N, CA, C and O atoms as a GROMACS GRO file, in nm:
protein
  464
    1UNK      N    1   2.559  -3.896   2.307
    1UNK     CA    2   2.575  -3.787   2.212
    1UNK      C    3   2.522  -3.663   2.267
    1UNK      O    4   2.413  -3.663   2.324
    2UNK      N    5   2.599  -3.549   2.253
    2UNK     CA    6   2.565  -3.420   2.302
    2UNK      C    7   2.447  -3.373   2.234
    2UNK      O    8   2.423  -3.410   2.120
    3UNK      N    9   2.366  -3.289   2.301
    3UNK     CA   10   2.236  -3.228   2.255
    3UNK      C   11   2.286  -3.116   2.147
    3UNK      O   12   2.380  -3.039   2.166
    4UNK      N   13   2.210  -3.121   2.037
    4UNK     CA   14   2.246  -3.029   1.932
    4UNK      C   15   2.141  -2.918   1.937
    4UNK      O   16   2.020  -2.939   1.936
    5UNK      N   17   2.200  -2.795   1.942
    5UNK     CA   18   2.102  -2.675   1.936
    5UNK      C   19   2.157  -2.579   1.828
    5UNK      O   20   2.273  -2.541   1.815
    6UNK      N   21   2.045  -2.546   1.749
    6UNK     CA   22   2.078  -2.453   1.627
    6UNK      C   23   2.080  -2.310   1.674
    6UNK      O   24   1.979  -2.242   1.657
    7UNK      N   25   2.187  -2.258   1.734
    7UNK     CA   26   2.182  -2.128   1.778
    7UNK      C   27   2.173  -2.019   1.684
    7UNK      O   28   2.121  -1.911   1.711
    8UNK      N   29   2.229  -2.054   1.559
    8UNK     CA   30   2.215  -1.959   1.453
    8UNK      C   31   2.072  -1.926   1.406
    8UNK      O   32   2.029  -1.811   1.390
    9UNK      N   33   2.006  -2.035   1.388
    9UNK     CA   34   1.859  -2.023   1.344
    9UNK      C   35   1.777  -1.962   1.457
    9UNK      O   36   1.686  -1.885   1.428
   10UNK      N   37   1.803  -1.992   1.580
   10UNK     CA   38   1.733  -1.928   1.686
   10UNK      C   39   1.752  -1.785   1.697
   10UNK      O   40   1.657  -1.710   1.716
   11UNK      N   41   1.884  -1.740   1.685
   11UNK     CA   42   1.920  -1.602   1.687
   11UNK      C   43   1.851  -1.526   1.571
   11UNK      O   44   1.800  -1.416   1.590
   12UNK      N   45   1.851  -1.584   1.451
   12UNK     CA   46   1.796  -1.515   1.337
   12UNK      C   47   1.652  -1.500   1.349
   12UNK      O   48   1.598  -1.396   1.311
   13UNK      N   49   1.582  -1.604   1.403
   13UNK     CA   50   1.443  -1.592   1.427
   13UNK      C   51   1.402  -1.483   1.528
   13UNK      O   52   1.300  -1.415   1.512
   14UNK      N   53   1.486  -1.470   1.631
   14UNK     CA   54   1.462  -1.359   1.728
   14UNK      C   55   1.493  -1.224   1.677
   14UNK      O   56   1.422  -1.126   1.703
   15UNK      N   57   1.594  -1.219   1.607
   15UNK     CA   58   1.634  -1.091   1.541
   15UNK      C   59   1.530  -1.044   1.446
   15UNK      O   60   1.495  -0.926   1.446
   16UNK      N   61   1.480  -1.129   1.369
   16UNK     CA   62   1.376  -1.094   1.280
   16UNK      C   63   1.257  -1.024   1.345
   16UNK      O   64   1.210  -0.920   1.301
   17UNK      N   65   1.212  -1.089   1.453
   17UNK     CA   66   1.095  -1.034   1.537
   17UNK      C   67   1.141  -0.904   1.602
   17UNK      O   68   1.062  -0.810   1.601
   18UNK      N   69   1.260  -0.891   1.660
   18UNK     CA   70   1.297  -0.772   1.726
   18UNK      C   71   1.314  -0.653   1.616
   18UNK      O   72   1.286  -0.536   1.645
   19UNK      N   73   1.357  -0.689   1.493
   19UNK     CA   74   1.371  -0.592   1.388
   19UNK      C   75   1.225  -0.542   1.348
   19UNK      O   76   1.208  -0.426   1.312
   20UNK      N   77   1.127  -0.628   1.354
   20UNK     CA   78   0.995  -0.579   1.320
   20UNK      C   79   0.921  -0.488   1.427
   20UNK      O   80   0.826  -0.413   1.401
   21UNK      N   81   0.977  -0.506   1.549
   21UNK     CA   82   0.921  -0.428   1.656
   21UNK      C   83   0.999  -0.301   1.682
   21UNK      O   84   0.972  -0.230   1.779
   22UNK      N   85   1.099  -0.272   1.593
   22UNK     CA   86   1.184  -0.156   1.613
   22UNK      C   87   1.084  -0.033   1.607
   22UNK      O   88   0.985  -0.028   1.532
   23UNK      N   89   1.121   0.060   1.690
   23UNK     CA   90   1.035   0.179   1.711
   23UNK      C   91   0.922   0.180   1.814
   23UNK      O   92   0.859   0.283   1.838
   24UNK      N   93   0.897   0.064   1.874
   24UNK     CA   94   0.796   0.052   1.970
   24UNK      C   95   0.857   0.098   2.104
   24UNK      O   96   0.979   0.113   2.115
   25UNK      N   97   0.770   0.122   2.208
   25UNK     CA   98   0.815   0.179   2.332
   25UNK      C   99   0.847   0.083   2.440
   25UNK      O  100   0.773  -0.013   2.461
   26UNK      N  101   0.948   0.102   2.507
   26UNK     CA  102   0.991   0.022   2.628
   26UNK      C  103   1.027  -0.115   2.592
   26UNK      O  104   1.088  -0.135   2.487
   27UNK      N  105   0.993  -0.217   2.674
   27UNK     CA  106   1.027  -0.347   2.654
   27UNK      C  107   0.976  -0.418   2.528
   27UNK      O  108   1.024  -0.524   2.486
   28UNK      N  109   0.882  -0.355   2.474
   28UNK     CA  110   0.816  -0.410   2.350
   28UNK      C  111   0.929  -0.420   2.230
   28UNK      O  112   0.916  -0.501   2.138
   29UNK      N  113   1.027  -0.340   2.239
   29UNK     CA  114   1.127  -0.345   2.123
   29UNK      C  115   1.249  -0.422   2.144
   29UNK      O  116   1.324  -0.454   2.052
   30UNK      N  117   1.270  -0.455   2.286
   30UNK     CA  118   1.408  -0.528   2.303
   30UNK      C  119   1.401  -0.653   2.388
   30UNK      O  120   1.505  -0.716   2.407
   31UNK      N  121   1.283  -0.693   2.444
   31UNK     CA  122   1.260  -0.815   2.506
   31UNK      C  123   1.189  -0.912   2.428
   31UNK      O  124   1.072  -0.888   2.396
   32UNK      N  125   1.244  -1.015   2.394
   32UNK     CA  126   1.199  -1.111   2.284
   32UNK      C  127   1.046  -1.155   2.316
   32UNK      O  128   0.962  -1.144   2.227
   33UNK      N  129   1.014  -1.202   2.436
   33UNK     CA  130   0.879  -1.254   2.454
   33UNK      C  131   0.772  -1.139   2.447
   33UNK      O  132   0.663  -1.155   2.393
   34UNK      N  133   0.810  -1.028   2.503
   34UNK     CA  134   0.716  -0.912   2.508
   34UNK      C  135   0.707  -0.862   2.352
   34UNK      O  136   0.597  -0.833   2.306
   35UNK      N  137   0.812  -0.854   2.283
   35UNK     CA  138   0.819  -0.814   2.143
   35UNK      C  139   0.733  -0.903   2.060
   35UNK      O  140   0.658  -0.858   1.973
   36UNK      N  141   0.746  -1.036   2.089
   36UNK     CA  142   0.673  -1.138   2.008
   36UNK      C  143   0.517  -1.109   2.019
   36UNK      O  144   0.445  -1.096   1.920
   37UNK      N  145   0.471  -1.099   2.150
   37UNK     CA  146   0.337  -1.072   2.169
   37UNK      C  147   0.287  -0.941   2.109
   37UNK      O  148   0.176  -0.930   2.056
   38UNK      N  149   0.374  -0.845   2.121
   38UNK     CA  150   0.338  -0.711   2.067
   38UNK      C  151   0.320  -0.717   1.922
   38UNK      O  152   0.219  -0.669   1.870
   39UNK      N  153   0.419  -0.777   1.850
   39UNK     CA  154   0.408  -0.784   1.707
   39UNK      C  155   0.288  -0.871   1.660
   39UNK      O  156   0.223  -0.838   1.560
   40UNK      N  157   0.261  -0.981   1.730
   40UNK     CA  158   0.147  -1.062   1.682
   40UNK      C  159   0.019  -0.982   1.695
   40UNK      O  160  -0.069  -0.987   1.610
   41UNK      N  161   0.010  -0.903   1.812
   41UNK     CA  162  -0.116  -0.825   1.820
   41UNK      C  163  -0.125  -0.711   1.721
   41UNK      O  164  -0.231  -0.669   1.677
   42UNK      N  165  -0.004  -0.663   1.690
   42UNK     CA  166   0.002  -0.546   1.601
   42UNK      C  167  -0.040  -0.598   1.453
   42UNK      O  168  -0.119  -0.534   1.383
   43UNK      N  169   0.014  -0.708   1.414
   43UNK     CA  170  -0.018  -0.764   1.285
   43UNK      C  171  -0.169  -0.800   1.283
   43UNK      O  172  -0.231  -0.791   1.176
   44UNK      N  173  -0.231  -0.840   1.396
   44UNK     CA  174  -0.368  -0.877   1.393
   44UNK      C  175  -0.454  -0.747   1.373
   44UNK      O  176  -0.553  -0.746   1.299
   45UNK      N  177  -0.413  -0.642   1.440
   45UNK     CA  178  -0.479  -0.511   1.420
   45UNK      C  179  -0.472  -0.454   1.281
   45UNK      O  180  -0.565  -0.394   1.229
   46UNK      N  181  -0.343  -0.478   1.218
   46UNK     CA  182  -0.326  -0.431   1.095
   46UNK      C  183  -0.408  -0.502   0.979
   46UNK      O  184  -0.446  -0.446   0.876
   47UNK      N  185  -0.429  -0.636   1.013
   47UNK     CA  186  -0.516  -0.708   0.912
   47UNK      C  187  -0.649  -0.667   0.933
   47UNK      O  188  -0.717  -0.643   0.833
   48UNK      N  189  -0.700  -0.653   1.049
   48UNK     CA  190  -0.845  -0.614   1.080
   48UNK      C  191  -0.868  -0.467   1.025
   48UNK      O  192  -0.967  -0.441   0.958
   49UNK      N  193  -0.778  -0.381   1.054
   49UNK     CA  194  -0.804  -0.241   1.022
   49UNK      C  195  -0.792  -0.206   0.865
   49UNK      O  196  -0.844  -0.106   0.817
   50UNK      N  197  -0.719  -0.299   0.793
   50UNK     CA  198  -0.728  -0.279   0.654
   50UNK      C  199  -0.868  -0.291   0.594
   50UNK      O  200  -0.897  -0.230   0.490
   51UNK      N  201  -0.957  -0.370   0.658
   51UNK     CA  202  -1.088  -0.380   0.626
   51UNK      C  203  -1.175  -0.272   0.677
   51UNK      O  204  -1.263  -0.222   0.607
   52UNK      N  205  -1.149  -0.233   0.806
   52UNK     CA  206  -1.220  -0.131   0.873
   52UNK      C  207  -1.203   0.003   0.801
   52UNK      O  208  -1.296   0.083   0.794
   53UNK      N  209  -1.082   0.024   0.747
   53UNK     CA  210  -1.053   0.152   0.670
   53UNK      C  211  -1.155   0.163   0.558
   53UNK      O  212  -1.205   0.272   0.532
   54UNK      N  213  -1.186   0.055   0.493
   54UNK     CA  214  -1.277   0.067   0.373
   54UNK      C  215  -1.413   0.114   0.429
   54UNK      O  216  -1.481   0.198   0.370
   55UNK      N  217  -1.449   0.058   0.542
   55UNK     CA  218  -1.584   0.099   0.606
   55UNK      C  219  -1.589   0.246   0.640
   55UNK      O  220  -1.687   0.317   0.616
   56UNK      N  221  -1.476   0.290   0.699
   56UNK     CA  222  -1.484   0.431   0.741
   56UNK      C  223  -1.476   0.522   0.619
   56UNK      O  224  -1.534   0.630   0.624
   57UNK      N  225  -1.410   0.489   0.512
   57UNK     CA  226  -1.405   0.576   0.393
   57UNK      C  227  -1.554   0.576   0.341
   57UNK      O  228  -1.605   0.684   0.309
   58UNK      N  229  -1.623   0.464   0.333
   58UNK     CA  230  -1.761   0.460   0.286
   58UNK      C  231  -1.847   0.558   0.360
   58UNK      O  232  -1.920   0.640   0.304
   59UNK      N  233  -1.836   0.543   0.492
   59UNK     CA  234  -1.906   0.639   0.583
   59UNK      C  235  -1.885   0.785   0.555
   59UNK      O  236  -1.979   0.865   0.555
   60UNK      N  237  -1.759   0.820   0.531
   60UNK     CA  238  -1.718   0.959   0.504
   60UNK      C  239  -1.786   1.005   0.376
   60UNK      O  240  -1.841   1.115   0.370
   61UNK      N  241  -1.781   0.913   0.265
   61UNK     CA  242  -1.843   0.933   0.145
   61UNK      C  243  -1.989   0.963   0.153
   61UNK      O  244  -2.038   1.056   0.088
   62UNK      N  245  -2.063   0.882   0.235
   62UNK     CA  246  -2.202   0.901   0.246
   62UNK      C  247  -2.235   1.036   0.321
   62UNK      O  248  -2.332   1.105   0.289
   63UNK      N  249  -2.156   1.064   0.413
   63UNK     CA  250  -2.165   1.186   0.494
   63UNK      C  251  -2.162   1.313   0.394
   63UNK      O  252  -2.250   1.399   0.394
   64UNK      N  253  -2.060   1.314   0.316
   64UNK     CA  254  -2.033   1.420   0.219
   64UNK      C  255  -2.143   1.420   0.111
   64UNK      O  256  -2.184   1.529   0.072
   65UNK      N  257  -2.195   1.309   0.060
   65UNK     CA  258  -2.303   1.320  -0.036
   65UNK      C  259  -2.424   1.377   0.028
   65UNK      O  260  -2.491   1.464  -0.029
   66UNK      N  261  -2.459   1.328   0.157
   66UNK     CA  262  -2.572   1.377   0.219
   66UNK      C  263  -2.568   1.528   0.241
   66UNK      O  264  -2.665   1.600   0.215
   67UNK      N  265  -2.455   1.571   0.289
   67UNK     CA  266  -2.438   1.718   0.305
   67UNK      C  267  -2.451   1.798   0.167
   67UNK      O  268  -2.500   1.910   0.167
   68UNK      N  269  -2.410   1.742   0.059
   68UNK     CA  270  -2.425   1.805  -0.074
   68UNK      C  271  -2.552   1.807  -0.118
   68UNK      O  272  -2.594   1.908  -0.175
   69UNK      N  273  -2.630   1.699  -0.099
   69UNK     CA  274  -2.774   1.679  -0.136
   69UNK      C  275  -2.861   1.761  -0.058
   69UNK      O  276  -2.961   1.805  -0.115
   70UNK      N  277  -2.840   1.791   0.070
   70UNK     CA  278  -2.935   1.867   0.153
   70UNK      C  279  -2.947   2.006   0.114
   70UNK      O  280  -3.044   2.074   0.148
   71UNK      N  281  -2.848   2.052   0.043
   71UNK     CA  282  -2.842   2.188   0.002
   71UNK      C  283  -2.964   2.212  -0.111
   71UNK      O  284  -3.020   2.320  -0.135
   72UNK      N  285  -2.988   2.094  -0.168
   72UNK     CA  286  -3.095   2.102  -0.279
   72UNK      C  287  -3.231   2.049  -0.224
   72UNK      O  288  -3.323   2.019  -0.301
   73UNK      N  289  -3.240   2.038  -0.090
   73UNK     CA  290  -3.369   1.995  -0.025
   73UNK      C  291  -3.401   1.846  -0.052
   73UNK      O  292  -3.517   1.812  -0.076
   74UNK      N  293  -3.304   1.762  -0.047
   74UNK     CA  294  -3.328   1.615  -0.055
   74UNK      C  295  -3.246   1.537   0.049
   74UNK      O  296  -3.144   1.588   0.095
   75UNK      N  297  -3.283   1.425   0.084
   75UNK     CA  298  -3.202   1.345   0.184
   75UNK      C  299  -3.121   1.246   0.097
   75UNK      O  300  -3.146   1.226  -0.022
   76UNK      N  301  -3.021   1.187   0.164
   76UNK     CA  302  -2.926   1.098   0.103
   76UNK      C  303  -3.001   0.979   0.046
   76UNK      O  304  -2.978   0.943  -0.069
   77UNK      N  305  -3.089   0.916   0.123
   77UNK     CA  306  -3.161   0.803   0.091
   77UNK      C  307  -3.248   0.807  -0.030
   77UNK      O  308  -3.252   0.720  -0.116
   78UNK      N  309  -3.327   0.935  -0.027
   78UNK     CA  310  -3.418   0.963  -0.144
   78UNK      C  311  -3.324   0.983  -0.263
   78UNK      O  312  -3.352   0.921  -0.365
   79UNK      N  313  -3.214   1.063  -0.262
   79UNK     CA  314  -3.124   1.074  -0.367
   79UNK      C  315  -3.072   0.945  -0.430
   79UNK      O  316  -3.071   0.926  -0.552
   80UNK      N  317  -3.026   0.855  -0.337
   80UNK     CA  318  -2.969   0.736  -0.393
   80UNK      C  319  -3.080   0.649  -0.455
   80UNK      O  320  -3.057   0.582  -0.556
   81UNK      N  321  -3.190   0.649  -0.400
   81UNK     CA  322  -3.293   0.568  -0.448
   81UNK      C  323  -3.347   0.620  -0.599
   81UNK      O  324  -3.381   0.541  -0.687
   82UNK      N  325  -3.347   0.749  -0.612
   82UNK     CA  326  -3.377   0.807  -0.740
   82UNK      C  327  -3.258   0.792  -0.837
   82UNK      O  328  -3.281   0.784  -0.957
   83UNK      N  329  -3.140   0.789  -0.793
   83UNK     CA  330  -3.028   0.760  -0.889
   83UNK      C  331  -3.048   0.621  -0.949
   83UNK      O  332  -3.029   0.599  -1.069
   84UNK      N  333  -3.089   0.522  -0.858
   84UNK     CA  334  -3.101   0.389  -0.905
   84UNK      C  335  -3.228   0.381  -1.001
   84UNK      O  336  -3.222   0.308  -1.100
   85UNK      N  337  -3.335   0.451  -0.976
   85UNK     CA  338  -3.444   0.455  -1.060
   85UNK      C  339  -3.407   0.502  -1.201
   85UNK      O  340  -3.446   0.443  -1.302
   86UNK      N  341  -3.327   0.614  -1.203
   86UNK     CA  342  -3.289   0.674  -1.328
   86UNK      C  343  -3.183   0.605  -1.404
   86UNK      O  344  -3.147   0.647  -1.515
   87UNK      N  345  -3.126   0.491  -1.344
   87UNK     CA  346  -3.019   0.426  -1.398
   87UNK      C  347  -2.894   0.504  -1.420
   87UNK      O  348  -2.825   0.486  -1.520
   88UNK      N  349  -2.863   0.597  -1.319
   88UNK     CA  350  -2.744   0.679  -1.324
   88UNK      C  351  -2.646   0.595  -1.232
   88UNK      O  352  -2.665   0.586  -1.111
   89UNK      N  353  -2.547   0.539  -1.294
   89UNK     CA  354  -2.459   0.441  -1.219
   89UNK      C  355  -2.323   0.530  -1.184
   89UNK      O  356  -2.232   0.550  -1.265
   90UNK      N  357  -2.326   0.575  -1.060
   90UNK     CA  358  -2.207   0.639  -1.004
   90UNK      C  359  -2.184   0.596  -0.864
   90UNK      O  360  -2.272   0.601  -0.778
   91UNK      N  361  -2.059   0.554  -0.844
   91UNK     CA  362  -2.034   0.500  -0.704
   91UNK      C  363  -2.023   0.624  -0.600
   91UNK      O  364  -2.012   0.742  -0.634
   92UNK      N  365  -2.028   0.582  -0.481
   92UNK     CA  366  -2.034   0.687  -0.371
   92UNK      C  367  -1.907   0.771  -0.367
   92UNK      O  368  -1.914   0.891  -0.343
   93UNK      N  369  -1.786   0.708  -0.391
   93UNK     CA  370  -1.664   0.774  -0.394
   93UNK      C  371  -1.668   0.890  -0.499
   93UNK      O  372  -1.628   1.002  -0.468
   94UNK      N  373  -1.715   0.863  -0.621
   94UNK     CA  374  -1.721   0.960  -0.722
   94UNK      C  375  -1.817   1.074  -0.680
   94UNK      O  376  -1.783   1.192  -0.688
   95UNK      N  377  -1.939   1.035  -0.636
   95UNK     CA  378  -2.036   1.130  -0.592
   95UNK      C  379  -1.977   1.220  -0.498
   95UNK      O  380  -1.986   1.342  -0.517
   96UNK      N  381  -1.912   1.167  -0.388
   96UNK     CA  382  -1.854   1.250  -0.274
   96UNK      C  383  -1.751   1.354  -0.338
   96UNK      O  384  -1.746   1.471  -0.302
   97UNK      N  385  -1.675   1.301  -0.432
   97UNK     CA  386  -1.570   1.385  -0.501
   97UNK      C  387  -1.637   1.502  -0.570
   97UNK      O  388  -1.598   1.618  -0.562
   98UNK      N  389  -1.743   1.458  -0.640
   98UNK     CA  390  -1.814   1.575  -0.718
   98UNK      C  391  -1.882   1.669  -0.621
   98UNK      O  392  -1.890   1.789  -0.650
   99UNK      N  393  -1.929   1.625  -0.515
   99UNK     CA  394  -2.004   1.712  -0.414
   99UNK      C  395  -1.902   1.802  -0.342
   99UNK      O  396  -1.937   1.913  -0.300
  100UNK      N  397  -1.784   1.759  -0.327
  100UNK     CA  398  -1.675   1.841  -0.255
  100UNK      C  399  -1.604   1.931  -0.358
  100UNK      O  400  -1.595   2.051  -0.334
  101UNK      N  401  -1.556   1.880  -0.466
  101UNK     CA  402  -1.472   1.952  -0.551
  101UNK      C  403  -1.524   2.021  -0.680
  101UNK      O  404  -1.467   2.114  -0.737
  102UNK      N  405  -1.645   1.961  -0.720
  102UNK     CA  406  -1.698   2.006  -0.842
  102UNK      C  407  -1.856   2.028  -0.826
  102UNK      O  408  -1.936   1.958  -0.888
  103UNK      N  409  -1.894   2.127  -0.743
  103UNK     CA  410  -2.038   2.155  -0.708
  103UNK      C  411  -2.124   2.162  -0.826
  103UNK      O  412  -2.237   2.113  -0.825
  104UNK      N  413  -2.069   2.227  -0.939
  104UNK     CA  414  -2.161   2.248  -1.068
  104UNK      C  415  -2.201   2.109  -1.117
  104UNK      O  416  -2.319   2.079  -1.138
  105UNK      N  417  -2.100   2.026  -1.134
  105UNK     CA  418  -2.132   1.891  -1.185
  105UNK      C  419  -2.233   1.813  -1.098
  105UNK      O  420  -2.325   1.747  -1.146
  106UNK      N  421  -2.208   1.824  -0.962
  106UNK     CA  422  -2.295   1.766  -0.861
  106UNK      C  423  -2.436   1.813  -0.883
  106UNK      O  424  -2.531   1.735  -0.894
  107UNK      N  425  -2.445   1.950  -0.890
  107UNK     CA  426  -2.579   2.012  -0.906
  107UNK      C  427  -2.653   1.958  -1.023
  107UNK      O  428  -2.774   1.932  -1.015
  108UNK      N  429  -2.582   1.939  -1.137
  108UNK     CA  430  -2.640   1.892  -1.255
  108UNK      C  431  -2.696   1.740  -1.238
  108UNK      O  432  -2.800   1.703  -1.294
  109UNK      N  433  -2.625   1.666  -1.165
  109UNK     CA  434  -2.673   1.530  -1.121
  109UNK      C  435  -2.793   1.530  -1.034
  109UNK      O  436  -2.884   1.447  -1.048
  110UNK      N  437  -2.792   1.623  -0.943
  110UNK     CA  438  -2.912   1.641  -0.845
  110UNK      C  439  -3.033   1.686  -0.935
  110UNK      O  440  -3.143   1.632  -0.917
  111UNK      N  441  -3.018   1.775  -1.023
  111UNK     CA  442  -3.135   1.829  -1.105
  111UNK      C  443  -3.182   1.724  -1.191
  111UNK      O  444  -3.302   1.713  -1.216
  112UNK      N  445  -3.086   1.636  -1.244
  112UNK     CA  446  -3.140   1.536  -1.336
  112UNK      C  447  -3.222   1.430  -1.249
  112UNK      O  448  -3.320   1.375  -1.298
  113UNK      N  449  -3.181   1.405  -1.126
  113UNK     CA  450  -3.254   1.313  -1.042
  113UNK      C  451  -3.384   1.373  -0.991
  113UNK      O  452  -3.481   1.299  -0.973
  114UNK      N  453  -3.391   1.504  -0.966
  114UNK     CA  454  -3.505   1.576  -0.911
  114UNK      C  455  -3.626   1.569  -1.015
  114UNK      O  456  -3.740   1.540  -0.980
  115UNK      N  457  -3.588   1.596  -1.143
  115UNK     CA  458  -3.694   1.612  -1.250
  115UNK      C  459  -3.765   1.478  -1.261
  115UNK      O  460  -3.701   1.374  -1.274
  116UNK      N  461  -3.896   1.483  -1.254
  116UNK     CA  462  -3.974   1.357  -1.266
  116UNK      C  463  -4.038   1.349  -1.406
  116UNK      O  464  -4.107   1.252  -1.436
   0.00000   0.00000   0.00000
């Protein structure tokens, strides 16, 4: 009995991978084995960096809050500690937005925290 090969399925599988690597440079886009490795690595980076992106945003928010609070003679850590003491529940994203775009509202929060 002759060997049966499913050329249709094989071609579809290869086309799918080559379609996903469209736009890459050189052999990464048109040589199947190179494209497969490139795609696998790219998807791994994408998965990892969806989590890393959250970390970098949090770092940016902390930097912005720190810069905003230092204008009023306080450090970030002291400010966050006093926020928790006063039971003011605002997340870092909101605080950073207030510090950047609504300085009057941010000043009110800082003054509320400063007063003992």
